[in-house]
GUZATOR-110888 format. One record per atom (N, C-alpha, C): x, y, z. Coordinates in steps of 0.2 Angstrom, whole numbers, plus 5000, padded with zeros to 4 digits. Each point is the difference from the previous one (the first is absolute). Layout:
<recs>
XYZ...
</recs>
This chain:
<recs>
553351035772500550044997499950075000500550035000499950085000500050024993499550035000499950034993500450064999500350004995500450064998499550054997500150065003499650054997500350034995499750004995500250034993500050075000500550044999499950074999499850024993499450035000499850024994500450074998500350004994500350064998499550064999499549984999499550064999499850035006500049965006499950035006500650045003500649984998500650045002500150064997499950004994500150074996499650065003499349995002499750065003500350025006500349955005500350025005500650044999500449974996500750044998499850074997499550004996499850064997499850055005499649985005499850045006500550035003500549955002500650025004500450064996500149994993500350044996499750075001499350004999499650065000500150045007500049955005500050035007500750035001500649974997500650035001500150064996499750004994500050064996499650065003499449985003499750055004500350035006500449965004500450025006500550044997500449984994500550044998499750074998499550004997499750074998499850045006499749975005499850035006500750035004500549965000500650025002500350074996500049994994500250064996499550065001499449995001499550065001500250025007500149965005500250035007500650044999500549984996500750044999499850064997499650004995499750064997499750055005499549975004499750045005500450035005500549965002500650035005500350064997500249994994500350064996499650064999499449994999499550064999499950035007500049965006499950035006500650045002500649974998500750045002500050064996499850004993500050064997499550055002499449985002499550045004500350035006500349965004500350035006500650044999500450004995500550044998499750074997499449994996499750064997499750045006499749975004499750045006500550035004500649975002500550035003500350064996500149994994500250064995499550065001499449984999499450055000500050045007500149965006500050045006500650045001500649984997500650045001499950064995499749994994499950064996499550065003499549975003499550045004500450045006500449965004500450045005500550054997500349984994500450054997499650064998499449994997499750064997499750045006499849975006499850045006500650045002500649975000500650045003500150064994500049984994500150054995499550065001499349985001499550065000500150045007500249975005500250045006500650044999500549974998500650044999499950064995499649994995499950054995499650065003499549985005499650055003500550045005500449975004500550035004500450054996500249984994500550044996499650064998499449994998499650064998499950055005499849975007499950045006500750045001500649975000500650035001500150054995499949994993500150054995499650065002499349995001499650065001500350045006500249965006500250035006500750044998500449974996500750034998499850074996499649994996499850064995499750065005499549985005499850065004500550025004500549965003500550035004500550054996500149984994500450044995499750075000499350004998499650064999500050045007499949975005500050035006500750035002500549964999500750035001500150064996499750004993500250074996499550055003499549995004499650065003500350025006500549975003500250025007500450074999500450014995500350075000499550054999499449994997499550055000499750015007499949955003499850005007500550055004500649985000500550045003499950074998500050024994500050074997499450035003499449975001499450035003500150015007500449965004500150015007500550075001500450004995500550065000499650064998499650004995499650064999499650025005499649955004499650025005500450035006500649975001500450035006500250074998500250024993500250064998499450055000499449984998499450045000499850015008500149965004499950015007500450075003500650004998500450055002499850074997499849994993499850064997499350025001499850065000499450035001499750034994500349994994499850034994499349984998500049944998499449974997499749945003499450025003499649955003499749954995499850034994499749954995500649954998500650024999500549954998500149955005500050025007500049955005499549955000499350035000499549965000500049954994500250024994500049964994500549945001500650025002500649955001499749955006499750025005499849965005499449954997499650024995499549964997500349954996500550024996500449954996500349955004500450025005500349955004499649965004499450025002499549965004499749954995499950014994499749964995500549944998500650034999500649954998500149955006500150035006500149965006499449955001499450024999499449955001500049954994500250024994500049944995500649955002500650025001500549965002499949965006499750035005499849965006499549944998499550024996499549954997500449944996500550014998500449954996500549965005499950025006500549975005500650035002500150064998500650035002500050035007500449995004500150035007500650035001500050065004500650045002500349965005500750005000500449985006500150055005499750015006500150045005500649995003500550054999500749985003500250055005499850065000500350055005499849985007500550005004500049985007499949925001500049964995500049935000500749975001500049945003500749975000500249994993500750004999500349994993499949934998499749984995499949944998500249994992500649955000500350004992499549974996499449975002499549974996499550054997500050065003499650054997500450074999500650015003500350064999500750004997500250054997500750004997500350065003500549995004500450065003500450044996499850065000500450054995500650025004499950025006500550025004499850005008500550005004499950005007500150075003499750015005500050075003500049995008500450045003500049995008499350015002499849955004499350005003499950065005499550044999499850055005499949975007499849945001499949985007500249925000500149975006500249935000499449964997499450015001499549964997499950004993500450054996499950004993500649964997500449985004500649964996499749934997500249994994499849944996499350014997499750065001499450024997500050054994499550014996500050044995499850075002500550054999500050065002499650044994500149994994499750044994499949954994499550024996499949964994500250044994500549984996500150044994499649984994499849945000499549984995499649945002499350024999499549955003500149934997499949955004500049934997499349985000499949944995499349984999500049924999499549975003499949934999499349994995500149944996499449994996499949935001499449985003499749935002500549975005500350045004500449975005500749994999500250024993500750004998500350074999500650015002500350064999500150024993499650064998500150024993500650055000500150045005500550055000500250015008500649995001500250015007500050075002499950015006500050075003500750025001500250064997500750025001500050055006500449985006499950035006500750025003500050045005500650035004499849965006500649975003499949965006500450025005499850015006500350035006500649955002500550035002500649965002500250025007
</recs>
């Protein structure tokens, strides 16, 4: 006869208890995995935000440096623009003193002042626009008037300069006012 095996309740309880513990541990592991995934996502988002902020800060720093440079450049060009009439007056005074034979000391003093002022402005990047005899260029010259050209090869060329033009750092600071041969 087949013996029926009796199930001992005492033996079943530990097995059920172990299964319950195992299920509870698996649920806890699942919960911890979900929390870990959330933390990883937050860390990834935080890292992306950090990198974006660093890029924005670098852009801000570069833009600020460029604006400071532009401000300094603009300020120096304004100062040099203000000095151009003085430079013109020195040239006029030198031309007048050349024609006069009265005072050699005045001539020498004016030449010295003009030379120093001219050297200072050249050191700051100011360059004279050489216009006389050159082809008329609207990028550098402003035509005050036209005049019949003395010869065919002078047509479309600058015959005379009324006011000298200057560039500062490659940009036109003041256009040369010229008379153009027609």
